[in-house]
C-alpha positions as CSV (number, residue, x, y, z in Angstrom):
1,M,11.9,19.4,5.2
2,R,15.6,19.6,5.8
3,L,17.5,17.2,8.0
4,K,21.0,17.9,9.0
5,L,23.3,14.9,10.0
6,I,26.4,16.3,11.8
7,I,29.3,13.8,11.7
8,R,32.5,14.3,13.7
9,R,35.6,12.0,13.4
10,D,38.2,12.1,16.2
11,Q,41.1,10.2,17.5
12,D,41.8,9.0,21.0
13,V,45.3,8.0,22.1
14,G,45.4,5.4,24.9
15,L,47.7,5.1,27.8
16,L,50.0,2.6,25.8
17,G,50.0,4.8,22.8
18,G,47.4,2.9,20.9
19,I,45.1,5.0,18.8
20,S,41.3,4.5,18.6
21,F,39.0,6.2,16.2
22,V,36.0,8.1,17.4
23,L,32.8,8.8,15.5
24,T,30.0,10.9,16.7
25,A,26.8,11.6,14.9
26,R,23.7,13.6,15.6
27,V,20.8,15.3,13.7
28,E,20.0,19.0,13.9
29,L,16.3,19.6,13.8
30,T,14.1,22.5,12.8
31,S,11.6,23.6,15.2
32,E,9.0,22.1,12.9
33,E,10.5,18.7,13.0
34,E,11.0,19.0,16.8
35,A,7.2,19.7,17.0
36,L,6.3,16.7,14.8
37,I,8.4,14.4,17.0
38,K,6.8,15.7,20.1
39,K,3.1,15.6,18.6
40,Y,3.5,12.0,17.7
41,K,5.5,11.0,20.7
42,A,8.0,9.4,18.3
43,H,11.3,9.8,20.3
44,R,11.5,6.1,20.9
45,A,10.5,5.1,17.3
46,V,13.1,2.5,16.0
47,L,14.7,3.6,12.7
48,F,17.1,0.7,12.3
49,V,18.1,-2.5,14.0
50,G,21.6,-3.9,13.6
51,S,22.0,-7.1,11.5
52,N,22.5,-9.4,14.5
53,G,19.8,-7.5,16.6
54,N,22.3,-6.2,19.1
55,R,21.7,-2.5,18.6
56,E,18.6,-0.4,17.9
57,Y,18.8,3.2,16.6
58,T,15.9,5.4,17.7
59,I,14.9,9.0,16.8
60,E,16.1,9.9,20.3
61,H,19.5,8.4,19.6
62,L,20.0,10.5,16.6
63,V,18.7,13.7,18.2
64,T,20.9,13.2,21.3
65,G,23.9,11.9,19.5
66,V,25.6,8.6,19.2
67,R,29.2,7.9,19.8
68,D,31.3,5.0,18.5
69,K,34.9,4.0,19.3
70,C,36.8,1.6,17.1
71,K,40.3,0.6,16.3
72,D,39.9,0.4,12.5
73,I,39.2,3.1,10.0
74,S,37.1,0.8,7.9
75,V,34.7,0.2,10.8
76,L,34.5,3.9,11.5
77,L,33.5,4.4,7.7
78,A,31.1,1.6,7.8
79,N,29.4,3.1,10.9
80,E,29.4,6.6,9.2
81,E,27.5,5.0,6.1
82,L,25.1,3.3,8.6
83,Y,24.3,6.7,10.2
84,K,23.6,8.2,6.8
85,E,21.1,5.4,6.0
86,V,19.5,5.8,9.5
87,A,19.1,9.6,8.9
88,A,17.6,9.0,5.6
89,R,15.0,6.8,7.1
90,F,14.5,9.3,9.9
91,K,13.8,12.0,7.1
92,I,11.1,9.6,5.7
93,F,9.6,9.3,9.1
94,L,9.3,13.0,9.4
95,E,7.8,13.4,5.9
96,V,5.2,10.8,6.8
97,M,4.3,12.6,10.1
98,Q,4.0,15.7,8.1
99,S,1.6,14.2,5.6
100,F,-1.2,13.3,8.0
101,G,-4.4,15.0,7.1
102,G,-3.4,15.4,3.5
103,E,-3.2,13.0,0.5
104,E,-0.6,11.6,-1.8
105,V,-1.1,11.1,-5.5
106,I,1.0,8.5,-7.1
107,E,0.9,8.3,-10.9
108,F,2.0,5.2,-12.8
């Protein structure tokens, strides 16, 4: 199972010359991954909730893409790390969906 997270960084110059930084992120899925999401109707599954509960990230958000605009590069980098974490959690969701009907052996 592979999962590609595509991140793009851009700049936006405002009317008064101020610069904003724009981060877009989305995942690119294989047909097998798309089929799993459809089979389990997982588009609205919440992968992550922001620390103050003000923003949820669902599978659908990552598939269609998210866009953040900020004034500070450190915020842009923090958001980029967040999307990497959310994508890693998404991969775990896909692996679990793929595992139904089988078994997992855990050795200690």
